[in-house]
Backbone as ProteinMPNN parsed JSONL, in Angstrom:
{"seq_chain_A": "XXXXXXXXXXXXXXXXXXXXXXXXXXXXXXXXXXXXXXXXXXXXXXXXXXXXXXXXXXXXXXXXXXXXXXXXXXXXXXXXXXXXXXXXXXXXXXXXXXXXXXXXX", "coords_chain_A": {"N_chain_A": [[-58.511, 9.301, -9.54], [-60.802, 7.182, -11.492], [-63.671, 7.515, -13.561], [-63.872, 5.592, -15.028], [-66.619, 2.699, -16.276], [-65.666, 0.726, -16.889], [-63.061, -1.953, -15.842], [-60.348, -0.117, -15.26], [-58.194, 1.924, -14.874], [-57.21, 5.1, -15.652], [-54.115, 6.612, -16.402], [-52.699, 9.875, -15.134], [-53.082, 12.688, -17.693], [-54.54, 11.1, -19.035], [-57.057, 10.094, -21.825], [-59.612, 7.64, -22.068], [-61.5, 6.27, -24.563], [-64.226, 5.617, -26.391], [-65.192, 5.161, -29.088], [-67.419, 6.627, -32.162], [-69.578, 4.804, -34.155], [-68.316, 4.234, -36.833], [-67.752, 3.909, -40.348], [-70.4, 3.903, -42.948], [-71.996, 6.803, -43.758], [-74.441, 9.172, -43.437], [-75.925, 11.998, -45.388], [-77.401, 15.091, -44.473], [-79.425, 14.79, -46.609], [-79.919, 12.761, -47.296], [-77.948, 11.593, -48.697], [-76.006, 8.379, -48.917], [-72.859, 8.094, -47.69], [-70.012, 6.041, -48.537], [-67.686, 3.701, -46.541], [-64.914, 3.378, -47.997], [-64.827, 5.604, -49.646], [-63.183, 8.468, -50.603], [-62.348, 11.329, -48.703], [-61.548, 14.879, -47.209], [-59.265, 15.547, -44.69], [-61.261, 14.836, -41.592], [-62.215, 15.626, -38.044], [-63.541, 12.999, -35.333], [-66.514, 12.169, -33.62], [-66.522, 11.319, -30.32], [-66.937, 9.047, -27.223], [-66.763, 9.406, -23.462], [-65.171, 7.262, -21.641], [-63.391, 6.919, -19.934], [-61.466, 8.458, -17.448], [-58.439, 10.453, -16.687], [-56.453, 11.295, -13.548], [-55.475, 14.127, -13.888], [-56.931, 15.082, -15.658], [-58.945, 17.67, -16.358], [-60.846, 18.921, -17.896], [-62.946, 17.226, -19.403], [-65.199, 14.971, -18.239], [-66.584, 11.43, -17.749], [-68.628, 10.043, -19.687], [-68.521, 11.986, -21.629], [-69.722, 13.72, -25.168], [-66.889, 14.165, -27.517], [-64.625, 15.778, -29.328], [-62.337, 15.162, -32.105], [-58.631, 14.233, -33.639], [-58.54, 12.072, -36.003], [-56.155, 11.169, -36.269], [-54.492, 11.312, -34.196], [-54.505, 9.608, -32.458], [-54.541, 6.077, -29.986], [-54.815, 3.234, -30.352], [-56.609, 0.541, -28.391], [-57.867, -2.58, -27.779], [-60.009, -3.838, -25.269], [-61.726, -6.556, -24.221], [-63.382, -6.498, -26.299], [-64.417, -4.966, -27.563], [-63.157, -2.249, -29.275], [-61.461, 0.521, -28.221], [-59.932, 3.859, -27.91], [-57.0, 5.9, -26.819], [-56.538, 8.494, -25.583], [-54.604, 11.846, -25.212], [-55.386, 14.479, -23.039], [-55.224, 17.136, -24.245], [-55.32, 16.544, -27.009], [-57.482, 16.81, -27.827], [-60.375, 18.384, -29.71], [-63.122, 19.529, -28.978], [-65.703, 19.913, -26.955], [-68.76, 18.263, -26.846], [-71.994, 20.285, -26.07], [-74.692, 19.579, -23.707], [-77.649, 20.476, -25.223], [-80.149, 20.405, -23.526], [-79.317, 22.185, -21.118], [-79.585, 24.621, -21.002], [-77.729, 26.906, -20.28], [-75.976, 28.903, -22.139], [-76.857, 28.674, -25.017], [-74.988, 28.168, -27.02], [-73.914, 25.615, -28.61], [-72.647, 22.654, -30.079]], "CA_chain_A": [[-59.236, 8.304, -9.543], [-60.942, 6.798, -12.905], [-65.051, 7.602, -13.305], [-64.501, 4.403, -15.523], [-67.473, 2.087, -16.093], [-64.518, -0.734, -16.943], [-62.417, -2.037, -14.538], [-59.556, 0.558, -16.161], [-58.128, 3.201, -13.937], [-56.364, 5.984, -16.459], [-53.123, 7.847, -15.71], [-51.711, 11.177, -15.42], [-54.068, 12.862, -18.69], [-54.76, 10.699, -20.378], [-58.848, 9.723, -21.952], [-60.201, 6.589, -22.329], [-62.957, 7.485, -25.742], [-64.961, 4.514, -27.488], [-65.303, 5.852, -30.657], [-69.036, 6.143, -32.331], [-69.688, 4.062, -34.905], [-66.716, 4.058, -38.013], [-67.79, 3.518, -41.352], [-71.178, 4.467, -44.197], [-72.375, 7.824, -43.152], [-75.708, 8.897, -44.591], [-75.895, 12.641, -45.449], [-78.645, 15.186, -44.018], [-80.547, 14.949, -47.441], [-79.768, 11.259, -47.744], [-77.294, 10.512, -49.299], [-74.798, 7.622, -48.487], [-71.793, 8.081, -48.201], [-69.872, 4.624, -48.342], [-66.769, 4.054, -45.747], [-64.158, 3.204, -48.385], [-65.229, 6.883, -49.591], [-61.982, 9.206, -49.647], [-62.069, 12.401, -47.82], [-59.946, 15.531, -46.668], [-59.509, 15.201, -43.347], [-61.939, 14.639, -40.814], [-62.283, 14.827, -37.238], [-64.787, 12.117, -35.228], [-66.58, 12.218, -32.52], [-66.652, 9.667, -29.746], [-67.747, 8.981, -25.58], [-65.348, 9.426, -22.662], [-64.936, 6.304, -20.989], [-62.441, 6.977, -18.709], [-60.086, 9.431, -17.544], [-57.226, 10.223, -15.107], [-56.411, 12.177, -11.977], [-55.145, 15.229, -13.676], [-57.683, 15.107, -16.718], [-59.927, 19.02, -15.974], [-61.748, 19.84, -18.957], [-64.145, 16.746, -19.8], [-65.803, 13.838, -17.402], [-67.11, 10.39, -18.245], [-69.981, 9.959, -20.58], [-68.712, 13.409, -22.121], [-69.107, 13.598, -26.036], [-65.504, 14.693, -27.579], [-64.327, 15.508, -30.902], [-60.649, 14.873, -31.846], [-58.355, 14.262, -35.049], [-58.496, 10.475, -35.887], [-54.819, 10.705, -36.442], [-54.091, 11.513, -32.774], [-54.965, 8.068, -31.167], [-53.911, 5.221, -29.745], [-56.241, 2.329, -30.218], [-56.808, -0.587, -27.907], [-59.081, -3.527, -27.434], [-60.906, -3.876, -24.354], [-63.056, -6.883, -23.921], [-63.499, -7.265, -27.136], [-64.502, -3.331, -28.099], [-61.914, -0.867, -30.069], [-61.227, 2.309, -27.397], [-58.885, 4.71, -27.893], [-56.296, 6.486, -25.474], [-55.588, 9.767, -26.302], [-54.339, 13.03, -23.878], [-56.621, 15.671, -23.295], [-55.001, 17.842, -25.048], [-55.376, 16.1, -28.573], [-59.211, 17.205, -28.076], [-60.789, 19.035, -30.188], [-63.891, 20.14, -28.39], [-66.855, 19.042, -25.702], [-70.221, 18.723, -27.152], [-72.541, 20.864, -24.228], [-75.975, 19.324, -23.78], [-78.251, 21.724, -25.288], [-80.978, 21.149, -22.423], [-79.127, 22.458, -19.778], [-79.882, 26.003, -19.809], [-76.485, 27.45, -20.393], [-76.029, 29.843, -22.854], [-77.351, 28.369, -25.882], [-74.029, 27.638, -27.737], [-73.3, 24.33, -28.721], [-71.848, 21.739, -31.361]], "C_chain_A": [[-60.586, 8.228, -10.789], [-62.32, 6.517, -12.494], [-65.314, 5.979, -14.61], [-65.514, 3.147, -15.403], [-66.168, 0.448, -16.179], [-64.054, -0.49, -16.188], [-60.636, -1.332, -14.936], [-59.697, 1.474, -15.166], [-56.777, 4.003, -15.043], [-55.737, 6.587, -15.401], [-52.775, 9.201, -16.367], [-53.693, 12.013, -16.512], [-54.366, 12.356, -19.628], [-56.373, 10.267, -20.452], [-58.961, 8.806, -22.211], [-61.389, 6.988, -23.339], [-63.253, 5.973, -26.086], [-65.851, 5.217, -28.47], [-67.02, 5.703, -31.199], [-68.461, 5.835, -33.707], [-68.648, 4.53, -36.505], [-67.291, 3.63, -39.239], [-68.793, 4.31, -42.52], [-71.276, 5.435, -43.121], [-73.67, 8.034, -44.178], [-75.604, 10.81, -44.183], [-77.055, 13.586, -44.634], [-79.604, 15.189, -45.397], [-80.308, 13.961, -47.873], [-79.329, 10.46, -47.927], [-76.139, 9.688, -48.326], [-73.899, 7.801, -48.326], [-70.79, 6.716, -47.427], [-68.251, 4.675, -47.002], [-65.22, 3.924, -46.048], [-64.059, 4.879, -49.214], [-63.885, 7.544, -49.373], [-62.571, 10.842, -49.698], [-61.08, 13.676, -47.387], [-60.281, 15.031, -45.361], [-60.562, 15.675, -42.117], [-61.92, 14.537, -39.383], [-63.483, 14.282, -36.54], [-64.907, 12.459, -34.108], [-66.411, 10.661, -31.542], [-66.859, 10.411, -28.308], [-66.666, 8.771, -24.458], [-66.073, 8.287, -21.658], [-64.957, 6.606, -19.287], [-61.575, 7.791, -18.694], [-58.735, 9.718, -16.089], [-57.106, 11.425, -14.852], [-56.571, 13.332, -12.7], [-55.908, 15.88, -15.203], [-58.525, 17.081, -15.702], [-61.164, 19.623, -16.798], [-62.966, 18.493, -19.381], [-64.222, 15.844, -18.685], [-66.096, 12.391, -18.541], [-68.62, 11.022, -18.576], [-69.739, 11.188, -21.642], [-68.999, 13.168, -23.871], [-68.062, 14.502, -26.35], [-65.367, 14.584, -28.625], [-62.849, 15.394, -31.115], [-60.691, 13.639, -33.495], [-58.223, 12.003, -34.752], [-56.662, 9.771, -36.684], [-53.78, 10.885, -35.32], [-54.118, 10.388, -31.877], [-53.819, 6.635, -31.549], [-54.599, 3.732, -29.548], [-55.803, 1.15, -29.287], [-57.766, -1.664, -27.929], [-59.294, -3.943, -25.614], [-61.972, -5.061, -24.604], [-63.615, -7.415, -25.329], [-63.925, -5.801, -27.964], [-63.53, -2.515, -28.344], [-61.98, 0.246, -28.689], [-60.006, 2.871, -27.602], [-57.982, 5.321, -26.925], [-56.121, 7.306, -26.121], [-54.829, 10.9, -24.494], [-55.498, 14.253, -24.483], [-55.811, 16.769, -24.179], [-54.734, 17.947, -26.773], [-56.751, 16.439, -28.754], [-59.388, 17.78, -28.921], [-61.686, 20.231, -30.065], [-64.7, 19.119, -27.699], [-68.234, 19.372, -26.266], [-70.939, 18.956, -25.7], [-73.668, 20.379, -24.652], [-76.497, 20.349, -24.122], [-79.654, 21.38, -24.114], [-80.777, 22.043, -21.327], [-79.319, 23.668, -19.636], [-78.987, 27.218, -20.377], [-76.99, 28.682, -21.509], [-76.762, 29.835, -24.702], [-76.322, 28.162, -27.092], [-74.033, 26.243, -27.788], [-72.697, 23.579, -30.14], [-72.622, 20.923, -31.975]], "O_chain_A": [[-61.289, 9.228, -10.931], [-62.589, 5.739, -11.579], [-66.38, 5.467, -14.952], [-65.306, 2.461, -14.403], [-66.115, -0.564, -15.48], [-64.112, 0.579, -15.58], [-59.718, -2.148, -14.864], [-60.742, 1.85, -14.635], [-55.645, 3.534, -15.157], [-56.092, 6.951, -14.28], [-52.625, 9.542, -17.54], [-54.871, 11.902, -16.171], [-54.495, 12.772, -20.779], [-56.992, 10.095, -19.402], [-58.096, 8.657, -23.074], [-62.167, 7.893, -23.039], [-62.314, 5.183, -25.995], [-66.994, 5.671, -28.432], [-67.765, 4.839, -30.736], [-67.452, 6.261, -34.27], [-68.776, 5.715, -36.814], [-67.341, 2.407, -39.103], [-68.269, 5.266, -43.091], [-70.893, 5.26, -41.964], [-73.929, 7.442, -45.226], [-75.302, 11.143, -43.037], [-77.815, 12.847, -44.009], [-80.709, 15.683, -45.174], [-80.414, 13.95, -49.1], [-79.54, 9.26, -47.756], [-75.561, 10.141, -47.338], [-73.514, 7.64, -49.484], [-70.777, 6.434, -46.229], [-67.862, 5.795, -46.672], [-64.341, 4.127, -45.21], [-62.892, 5.261, -49.3], [-63.322, 7.392, -48.289], [-63.132, 11.358, -50.665], [-59.879, 13.446, -47.24], [-61.231, 14.336, -45.0], [-60.6, 16.858, -41.777], [-61.621, 13.394, -39.04], [-64.548, 14.809, -36.863], [-64.006, 12.944, -33.424], [-66.258, 9.485, -31.87], [-66.937, 11.617, -28.075], [-65.753, 7.963, -24.632], [-67.159, 8.379, -21.085], [-65.656, 6.597, -18.273], [-60.86, 8.014, -19.671], [-58.439, 9.22, -15.003], [-57.439, 12.412, -15.508], [-57.643, 13.896, -12.484], [-55.531, 16.919, -15.745], [-58.431, 17.311, -14.497], [-62.055, 20.424, -16.513], [-64.044, 18.981, -19.719], [-63.197, 15.873, -18.004], [-65.88, 12.352, -19.752], [-69.358, 11.888, -18.108], [-70.627, 11.42, -22.462], [-68.364, 12.153, -24.155], [-68.03, 15.568, -25.735], [-65.77, 13.586, -29.222], [-62.15, 15.57, -30.118], [-61.502, 12.925, -34.086], [-57.98, 11.181, -33.869], [-56.233, 8.746, -37.213], [-52.569, 10.686, -35.417], [-53.763, 10.371, -30.698], [-53.013, 6.281, -32.41], [-54.817, 3.296, -28.418], [-54.637, 0.77, -29.398], [-58.836, -1.163, -28.277], [-58.33, -4.372, -24.98], [-63.037, -4.741, -25.132], [-64.171, -8.502, -25.481], [-63.603, -5.763, -29.151], [-63.007, -2.014, -27.348], [-63.128, 0.634, -28.477], [-59.001, 2.185, -27.415], [-58.487, 5.126, -25.819], [-55.599, 7.18, -27.229], [-54.707, 10.643, -23.297], [-56.05, 14.652, -25.509], [-56.573, 17.046, -25.105], [-54.257, 18.818, -27.5], [-57.206, 16.349, -29.894], [-58.276, 18.005, -29.398], [-61.529, 21.355, -30.541], [-64.556, 17.898, -27.745], [-68.767, 20.48, -26.194], [-70.763, 18.344, -24.647], [-73.942, 20.553, -25.839], [-76.094, 21.371, -23.565], [-80.239, 22.434, -23.867], [-81.675, 22.588, -20.685], [-79.312, 24.148, -18.503], [-79.446, 28.268, -20.827], [-78.106, 29.19, -21.616], [-77.052, 30.827, -25.37], [-76.841, 27.98, -28.194], [-74.204, 25.705, -26.694], [-72.367, 24.227, -31.133], [-72.183, 20.227, -32.891]]}, "name": "protein", "num_of_chains": 1, "seq": "XXXXXXXXXXXXXXXXXXXXXXXXXXXXXXXXXXXXXXXXXXXXXXXXXXXXXXXXXXXXXXXXXXXXXXXXXXXXXXXXXXXXXXXXXXXXXXXXXXXXXXXXX"}
């Protein structure tokens, strides 16, 4: 079963992701990089909002890192979401306050 707050049940190893705000970015130094700027391939962060029954590494609410090239976009209730396979994810963010090993992304 899915942990999705939406009325969608993901199947098999599929994951439903709400992409992080795309567009302009600001560097740590405060430099504004417009959305139209041409940059090398970048991985993107998003939030998992639904998982299929065969997904083992992530759960709803996790922040994940993925390639924008490995995605299918779908619109649900006017909001954009992405459908991906679990194996297409690059990383899962670890909560820094969780006490673990001190390693995080």
